[in-house]
N, C-alpha and C positions, 0 to 999 in steps of 0.2 A: 915623328914618334911611329907614323904607320909603317914607314919602310923598315925600321929597326925592328919592329913587331914582326914582319913578315921573314925578315932575315932569321931572327931567333926561331919562329916556326919551322923554317926549311932545316936549320942546325938540328932541332929537335927530331924531325923525321929522319934526318940521315943518321942520327945515332940511334933511333928505334929500328931502323932497317940494319944497321950493323948488329945490334944486339940479337934480332931476330935471325940473322944469318949465323950467329955465333951459336945460337940455341940448337939450330938446325943441324949444324955440324956435330956438336956434342951428341944429339939424339941419334945422328947416323953412326957416330962411334960406339954408342953403347949397344945399338942393335948388332953391329958386326961381332961385338964380344959375346952377346948372349948366342949368337948364331954358332959360335966356336965350340961351345960347351955341349 
């Protein structure tokens, strides 16, 4: 049970890292658009 919980935590962390990376890319894209105007 302990090992399974640890694997779940790792998967949740990976998903969180991917989410943060996507948000960072989105912010970067919107910054570029505001600079052009």
